[in-house]
N, C-alpha and C positions, 0 to 999 in steps of 0.2 A: 532476442529469444522468441521461441514459438509459443504461442499461447497455452497450448497443452502442458509444455514445462512450468510455465509461470503457475498454472493452476494446481499443478502437482506440488510445487514447493512453497507457495504462499496462497493461504485461503483467507480471502479478502471478504469481509462483511461491510457493507456501505449501509449506513444508517438512512440516510436520505436517498433511498434506491428509485425513489418515484421521481426524482428530478434529473431529467435526461442530460441538462447541461452540466450537471455536477457529476454523473456518470462519466461522461465524456472527459471531464478533467481528471478523474480518478484514472481512466484508462489511458491517459496521456502520462500522468505521474507513473502509472506502473512501468509503461515502457520506458520512460527515461530512467527510471531507478534501475531497470534490467540493464540499460547500457552502460549507467556510470558506475554501478555498485560491483563489486568483486563477487557478490553472492545474492541473489534477490531474495534469498531466505534470511539474511542478517540484519541487524539492526540498522547499519548504515544505509540500506536500501529503503527500510521505513522513514528514515531521517530524510532522504532525498526526496521520497514520494511527498512528504509533508512540505517540504521547500519547494516544490514544484507547484503543488496546489496553491500555496499561499503566494506565489509569484503570479498565478493565473486566475486572481481574481477571488480567492478564498482566502483571505490575510488572517482568518481565525481557524482555519481547518486544521484537524487533529488526526493523526495516525497513531493509534496505540497498536502496541506490538507486544505479542509474548508466545513463550516456547516452552515446553516441557522437556524434561532428559530426553527422552524417547524421542521427539521431534527435533532436538538437535542432532542426535544420531542418525536421524533419516533426513536431515535439511529440510525440514518444513517448517514455516511460521505462519502465525496467525495475526492478520490486521484487521483492526476496525478503524473504519475510516468515517469522520463526520465532518461537517461543514464548520462546526465550532465545538468547544469543550462544555458549552451548556446544554444540558439535557432538556 
């Protein structure tokens, strides 16, 4: 998938945005989710991204997923990605 399509369908907020290694891992997870999931805006894609992050050195990584009804109709999702569920 092209990055523009990902940006339109998934709005990602990375909590630890100032960690370049974690950002690279998040980008890899997004790419893998786009390949494996039937729709990048679905919950399955978020689960895949979380699994990829955990397998690549972030065992406590969490991907939170949310959508409003309008977002479901427009095939858009919101993810919040963090290294762990401890704030």
